[in-house]
FIMI-821945 format. One record per residue: chain; residue in one letter; z, x, y of N, C-alpha, C, O, CB in turn. Coordinates in Angstrom, 2 decimals. Glycine has a CB too. Example, Ala and Ser with C-alpha at 12.3 -4.5 7.8 and 13.67 -1.06 7.14 Angstrom:
BEGIN
A, a, 7.80, 13.19, -5.69, 7.80, 12.30, -4.50, 7.80, 13.20, -3.30, 8.46, 14.24, -3.32, 9.05, 11.31, -4.47
A, s, 7.08, 12.85, -2.25, 7.14, 13.67, -1.06, 7.87, 12.90, 0.03, 8.04, 13.41, 1.14, 5.72, 14.08, -0.60
This chain:
BEGIN
A, m, -0.80, 54.78, 13.98, 0.22, 55.79, 13.78, 1.57, 55.25, 14.19, 1.73, 54.73, 15.29, -0.11, 57.07, 14.56
A, l, 2.55, 55.37, 13.29, 3.89, 54.90, 13.59, 4.67, 55.99, 14.31, 4.61, 57.16, 13.93, 4.62, 54.47, 12.30
A, i, 5.39, 55.60, 15.33, 6.23, 56.53, 16.08, 7.67, 56.22, 15.73, 8.12, 55.08, 15.84, 5.98, 56.43, 17.62
A, k, 8.39, 57.24, 15.30, 9.79, 57.06, 14.94, 10.61, 56.77, 16.19, 10.54, 57.48, 17.19, 10.33, 58.31, 14.22
A, k, 11.40, 55.69, 16.09, 12.28, 55.33, 17.19, 13.46, 56.29, 17.22, 13.89, 56.79, 16.18, 12.77, 53.88, 17.06
A, f, 13.99, 56.55, 18.41, 15.13, 57.42, 18.58, 16.31, 56.86, 17.80, 16.62, 55.67, 17.91, 15.49, 57.59, 20.07
A, n, 16.98, 57.69, 17.02, 18.14, 57.31, 16.22, 17.84, 56.21, 15.20, 18.72, 55.41, 14.88, 19.25, 56.87, 17.12
A, q, 16.62, 56.15, 14.72, 16.25, 55.16, 13.71, 16.93, 55.53, 12.39, 16.92, 56.69, 11.97, 14.70, 55.09, 13.53
A, a, 17.53, 54.54, 11.73, 18.21, 54.76, 10.46, 17.21, 55.19, 9.39, 16.07, 54.74, 9.37, 18.97, 53.48, 10.02
A, t, 17.66, 56.06, 8.49, 16.82, 56.57, 7.42, 17.20, 55.90, 6.10, 18.37, 55.80, 5.75, 16.95, 58.10, 7.30
A, v, 16.17, 55.45, 5.37, 16.35, 54.85, 4.05, 15.57, 55.69, 3.04, 14.38, 55.95, 3.23, 15.88, 53.37, 4.03
A, v, 16.24, 56.10, 1.98, 15.56, 56.77, 0.87, 15.26, 55.70, -0.17, 16.15, 55.00, -0.64, 16.42, 57.94, 0.26
A, l, 13.98, 55.58, -0.51, 13.51, 54.61, -1.48, 13.00, 55.36, -2.70, 12.01, 56.08, -2.62, 12.41, 53.69, -0.87
A, a, 13.68, 55.19, -3.83, 13.29, 55.89, -5.06, 12.95, 54.85, -6.12, 13.82, 54.15, -6.63, 14.43, 56.84, -5.55
A, d, 11.67, 54.77, -6.45, 11.22, 53.78, -7.41, 9.97, 54.29, -8.10, 9.05, 54.78, -7.45, 10.94, 52.41, -6.73
A, s, 9.92, 54.18, -9.43, 8.76, 54.65, -10.17, 7.62, 53.64, -10.20, 6.51, 53.97, -10.60, 9.17, 55.00, -11.58
A, n, 7.88, 52.41, -9.78, 6.85, 51.38, -9.71, 6.14, 51.52, -8.37, 6.66, 51.11, -7.33, 7.47, 49.95, -9.87
A, e, 4.96, 52.10, -8.38, 4.22, 52.40, -7.15, 3.95, 51.17, -6.30, 4.04, 51.22, -5.07, 2.90, 53.07, -7.48
A, e, 3.62, 50.06, -6.95, 3.30, 48.83, -6.23, 4.52, 48.31, -5.47, 4.42, 47.96, -4.30, 2.78, 47.76, -7.20
A, f, 5.66, 48.26, -6.16, 6.89, 47.78, -5.53, 7.34, 48.74, -4.43, 7.74, 48.31, -3.34, 8.00, 47.63, -6.57
A, k, 7.27, 50.03, -4.72, 7.68, 51.04, -3.74, 6.83, 50.95, -2.48, 7.36, 51.05, -1.37, 7.58, 52.45, -4.35
A, s, 5.55, 50.78, -2.64, 4.65, 50.66, -1.50, 4.95, 49.41, -0.68, 5.00, 49.46, 0.55, 3.19, 50.64, -1.97
A, y, 5.15, 48.29, -1.37, 5.44, 47.02, -0.69, 6.76, 47.11, 0.09, 6.81, 46.80, 1.28, 5.51, 45.87, -1.70
A, l, 7.81, 47.54, -0.58, 9.12, 47.62, 0.07, 9.11, 48.66, 1.19, 9.69, 48.43, 2.25, 10.21, 47.97, -0.96
A, g, 8.46, 49.78, 0.96, 8.36, 50.81, 1.99, 7.66, 50.30, 3.23, 8.07, 50.60, 4.35, 7.63, 52.01, 1.45
A, e, 6.59, 49.52, 3.04, 5.86, 48.96, 4.17, 6.73, 47.97, 4.95, 6.73, 47.97, 6.18, 4.57, 48.26, 3.68
A, c, 7.46, 47.14, 4.23, 8.35, 46.17, 4.89, 9.46, 46.87, 5.69, 9.75, 46.49, 6.82, 8.98, 45.23, 3.85
A, l, 10.06, 47.88, 5.09, 11.18, 48.57, 5.73, 10.75, 49.49, 6.87, 11.52, 49.72, 7.80, 11.93, 49.36, 4.70
A, s, 9.54, 50.02, 6.80, 9.10, 51.03, 7.77, 8.97, 50.46, 9.18, 8.86, 51.23, 10.14, 7.79, 51.62, 7.35
A, k, 8.99, 49.17, 9.32, 8.93, 48.56, 10.65, 10.21, 48.82, 11.42, 10.20, 48.90, 12.65, 8.67, 47.05, 10.54
A, d, 11.32, 48.94, 10.70, 12.62, 49.10, 11.34, 13.38, 50.37, 10.96, 14.38, 50.70, 11.58, 13.47, 47.92, 11.03
A, f, 12.90, 51.07, 9.92, 13.61, 52.24, 9.42, 12.66, 53.40, 9.18, 11.46, 53.22, 9.01, 14.35, 51.90, 8.13
A, d, 13.22, 54.60, 9.18, 12.48, 55.78, 8.75, 12.63, 55.84, 7.24, 13.71, 56.14, 6.74, 13.01, 57.11, 9.45
A, v, 11.54, 55.56, 6.50, 11.60, 55.46, 5.05, 11.05, 56.72, 4.40, 9.95, 57.17, 4.71, 10.81, 54.22, 4.57
A, k, 11.83, 57.28, 3.48, 11.41, 58.41, 2.67, 11.26, 57.90, 1.24, 12.25, 57.48, 0.64, 12.44, 59.61, 2.75
A, s, 10.04, 57.92, 0.69, 9.78, 57.34, -0.63, 9.58, 58.41, -1.69, 8.96, 59.45, -1.45, 8.56, 56.45, -0.56
A, f, 10.13, 58.13, -2.88, 10.02, 59.04, -4.01, 9.84, 58.24, -5.29, 10.39, 57.15, -5.43, 11.26, 59.94, -4.11
A, g, 9.08, 58.78, -6.23, 8.91, 58.17, -7.53, 9.73, 58.88, -8.58, 9.67, 58.53, -9.76, 7.45, 58.17, -7.92
A, n, 10.49, 59.88, -8.15, 11.23, 60.73, -9.06, 12.66, 60.88, -8.55, 12.87, 61.21, -7.38, 10.54, 62.12, -9.21
A, g, 13.64, 60.65, -9.40, 15.04, 60.73, -8.99, 15.48, 62.11, -8.55, 16.30, 62.24, -7.64, 15.90, 60.28, -10.11
A, s, 14.95, 63.15, -9.20, 15.32, 64.52, -8.84, 14.84, 64.87, -7.43, 15.57, 65.50, -6.66, 14.73, 65.51, -9.85
A, e, 13.63, 64.46, -7.10, 13.10, 64.72, -5.76, 13.89, 63.94, -4.71, 14.16, 64.45, -3.62, 11.60, 64.34, -5.68
A, a, 14.25, 62.71, -5.03, 15.05, 61.90, -4.10, 16.39, 62.57, -3.84, 16.86, 62.61, -2.70, 15.25, 60.48, -4.66
A, l, 17.02, 63.08, -4.90, 18.33, 63.74, -4.76, 18.22, 64.96, -3.85, 19.10, 65.18, -3.01, 18.88, 64.14, -6.14
A, e, 17.18, 65.76, -4.01, 16.98, 66.93, -3.15, 16.89, 66.52, -1.68, 17.51, 67.14, -0.82, 15.71, 67.69, -3.57
A, c, 16.11, 65.48, -1.41, 15.94, 64.99, -0.04, 17.27, 64.48, 0.52, 17.61, 64.76, 1.67, 14.88, 63.88, 0.02
A, i, 18.01, 63.74, -0.29, 19.29, 63.17, 0.14, 20.27, 64.28, 0.51, 21.01, 64.15, 1.49, 19.88, 62.27, -0.95
A, k, 20.30, 65.35, -0.27, 21.23, 66.45, -0.01, 20.84, 67.25, 1.24, 21.70, 67.86, 1.88, 21.29, 67.37, -1.22
A, e, 19.55, 67.26, 1.59, 19.09, 67.98, 2.78, 19.44, 67.23, 4.06, 19.92, 67.82, 5.03, 17.59, 68.21, 2.71
A, k, 19.20, 65.95, 4.06, 19.47, 65.11, 5.24, 20.01, 63.78, 4.75, 19.26, 62.95, 4.23, 18.17, 64.91, 6.13
A, y, 21.29, 63.57, 4.91, 21.93, 62.38, 4.38, 21.34, 61.11, 5.02, 21.37, 60.96, 6.24, 23.45, 62.44, 4.62
A, p, 20.81, 60.21, 4.19, 20.24, 58.97, 4.72, 21.34, 57.94, 5.00, 22.50, 58.13, 4.64, 19.21, 58.40, 3.74
A, d, 20.95, 56.87, 5.65, 21.89, 55.79, 5.94, 22.00, 54.81, 4.77, 22.98, 54.07, 4.66, 21.46, 55.04, 7.20
A, l, 20.99, 54.82, 3.90, 20.96, 53.92, 2.75, 20.04, 54.50, 1.68, 19.03, 55.13, 2.00, 20.48, 52.50, 3.16
A, v, 20.40, 54.29, 0.41, 19.55, 54.67, -0.72, 19.26, 53.40, -1.52, 20.18, 52.67, -1.89, 20.23, 55.78, -1.62
A, i, 17.99, 53.16, -1.77, 17.56, 52.06, -2.64, 16.86, 52.71, -3.82, 15.85, 53.40, -3.64, 16.62, 51.02, -1.88
A, c, 17.38, 52.50, -5.03, 16.74, 53.16, -6.16, 16.67, 52.25, -7.38, 17.54, 51.41, -7.62, 17.47, 54.44, -6.52
A, d, 15.61, 52.45, -8.13, 15.36, 51.74, -9.38, 16.21, 52.36, -10.48, 16.44, 53.57, -10.49, 13.85, 51.78, -9.75
A, l, 16.66, 51.55, -11.39, 17.45, 52.07, -12.51, 16.61, 52.94, -13.44, 17.14, 53.86, -14.07, 18.06, 50.92, -13.30
A, m, 15.32, 52.67, -13.54, 14.45, 53.38, -14.48, 13.53, 54.37, -13.76, 12.31, 54.24, -13.81, 13.61, 52.38, -15.28
A, l, 14.11, 55.35, -13.11, 13.34, 56.37, -12.40, 12.83, 57.43, -13.36, 13.37, 57.61, -14.45, 14.19, 57.01, -11.31
A, h, 11.79, 58.12, -12.95, 11.31, 59.29, -13.69, 12.16, 60.49, -13.27, 12.58, 60.58, -12.11, 9.78, 59.55, -13.42
A, g, 12.41, 61.39, -14.18, 13.12, 62.63, -13.85, 14.63, 62.49, -13.84, 15.34, 63.44, -14.15, 12.68, 63.12, -12.53
A, m, 15.12, 61.31, -13.47, 16.56, 61.06, -13.44, 16.73, 59.55, -13.27, 16.18, 58.97, -12.33, 17.28, 61.87, -12.28
A, y, 17.48, 58.92, -14.16, 17.70, 57.48, -14.05, 18.51, 57.15, -12.80, 19.26, 57.98, -12.29, 18.41, 56.96, -15.30
A, g, 18.36, 55.93, -12.32, 19.08, 55.48, -11.13, 20.58, 55.56, -11.27, 21.28, 55.87, -10.31, 18.69, 54.08, -10.81
A, y, 21.10, 55.28, -12.49, 22.54, 55.40, -12.71, 23.02, 56.83, -12.49, 24.07, 57.06, -11.89, 22.91, 54.94, -14.12
A, e, 22.24, 57.78, -12.98, 22.62, 59.19, -12.82, 22.56, 59.60, -11.35, 23.46, 60.28, -10.86, 21.70, 60.10, -13.67
A, l, 21.51, 59.19, -10.66, 21.39, 59.50, -9.23, 22.57, 58.91, -8.47, 23.19, 59.58, -7.65, 20.05, 58.96, -8.66
A, s, 22.87, 57.66, -8.75, 23.99, 56.98, -8.09, 25.31, 57.68, -8.39, 26.13, 57.89, -7.50, 24.06, 55.52, -8.53
A, s, 25.51, 58.04, -9.65, 26.74, 58.72, -10.05, 26.90, 60.06, -9.34, 27.99, 60.39, -8.87, 26.75, 58.93, -11.56
A, r, 25.82, 60.83, -9.26, 25.90, 62.13, -8.58, 26.23, 61.97, -7.10, 27.00, 62.75, -6.54, 24.57, 62.89, -8.72
A, l, 25.66, 60.95, -6.49, 25.94, 60.73, -5.07, 27.37, 60.27, -4.84, 28.03, 60.72, -3.90, 24.97, 59.70, -4.49
A, k, 27.86, 59.39, -5.69, 29.19, 58.82, -5.51, 30.31, 59.78, -5.91, 31.45, 59.61, -5.46, 29.32, 57.54, -6.31
A, t, 30.03, 60.78, -6.73, 31.07, 61.73, -7.13, 31.11, 62.96, -6.23, 31.99, 63.81, -6.38, 30.86, 62.16, -8.56
A, s, 30.18, 63.06, -5.30, 30.19, 64.17, -4.34, 30.89, 63.70, -3.07, 30.56, 62.64, -2.53, 28.74, 64.67, -4.04
A, g, 31.83, 64.48, -2.60, 32.55, 64.12, -1.39, 31.65, 63.94, -0.18, 31.93, 63.12, 0.69, 33.58, 65.15, -1.09
A, e, 30.57, 64.71, -0.12, 29.67, 64.66, 1.03, 28.78, 63.43, 1.04, 28.46, 62.92, 2.11, 28.82, 65.89, 1.06
A, t, 28.38, 62.96, -0.12, 27.44, 61.84, -0.17, 28.05, 60.54, -0.67, 27.36, 59.53, -0.79, 26.28, 62.20, -1.06
A, s, 29.34, 60.54, -0.96, 29.98, 59.36, -1.54, 30.00, 58.14, -0.61, 30.16, 57.02, -1.08, 31.39, 59.69, -1.94
A, v, 29.85, 58.36, 0.68, 29.89, 57.24, 1.63, 28.52, 56.58, 1.85, 28.43, 55.56, 2.54, 30.44, 57.72, 2.96
A, i, 27.48, 57.15, 1.28, 26.14, 56.58, 1.46, 26.02, 55.32, 0.60, 26.23, 55.37, -0.61, 25.02, 57.62, 1.07
A, p, 25.69, 54.17, 1.23, 25.51, 52.95, 0.44, 24.29, 53.05, -0.45, 23.28, 53.64, -0.07, 25.38, 51.72, 1.37
A, i, 24.40, 52.47, -1.66, 23.31, 52.52, -2.64, 23.03, 51.11, -3.13, 23.95, 50.36, -3.47, 23.66, 53.47, -3.83
A, i, 21.76, 50.74, -3.17, 21.33, 49.49, -3.78, 20.50, 49.86, -5.00, 19.48, 50.54, -4.88, 20.52, 48.59, -2.76
A, l, 20.93, 49.40, -6.18, 20.19, 49.65, -7.41, 19.31, 48.44, -7.69, 19.75, 47.30, -7.60, 21.16, 49.92, -8.60
A, t, 18.05, 48.70, -8.04, 17.12, 47.61, -8.33, 16.70, 47.64, -9.79, 16.73, 48.68, -10.44, 15.89, 47.71, -7.43
A, v, 16.31, 46.48, -10.30, 15.82, 46.34, -11.66, 14.56, 45.50, -11.60, 14.53, 44.45, -10.96, 16.90, 45.71, -12.59
A, h, 13.52, 45.95, -12.27, 12.27, 45.19, -12.34, 12.24, 44.43, -13.65, 12.45, 45.01, -14.72, 11.03, 46.13, -12.21
A, v, 11.98, 43.15, -13.57, 11.90, 42.33, -14.79, 10.50, 41.85, -15.01, 10.23, 41.14, -15.98, 12.85, 41.14, -14.71
């Protein structure tokens, strides 16, 4: 059982590729509180509830493409400061 460290940074990971999402989530969970989603709409809901320290999202998400998720976050005054890393699977 993992115990969340006090003031541990939160990363939202949104990726429709389950294998990649699982791998990256496992790597990051050692140092971060990771919230994983396979759907862009669900990720956006979570982000608006509790602003994460970083968003990592795939360009080809289900429910909402990564570009749209990124655009919505960057055009909102409240979430525009959240760093975003967009990923592409080849």
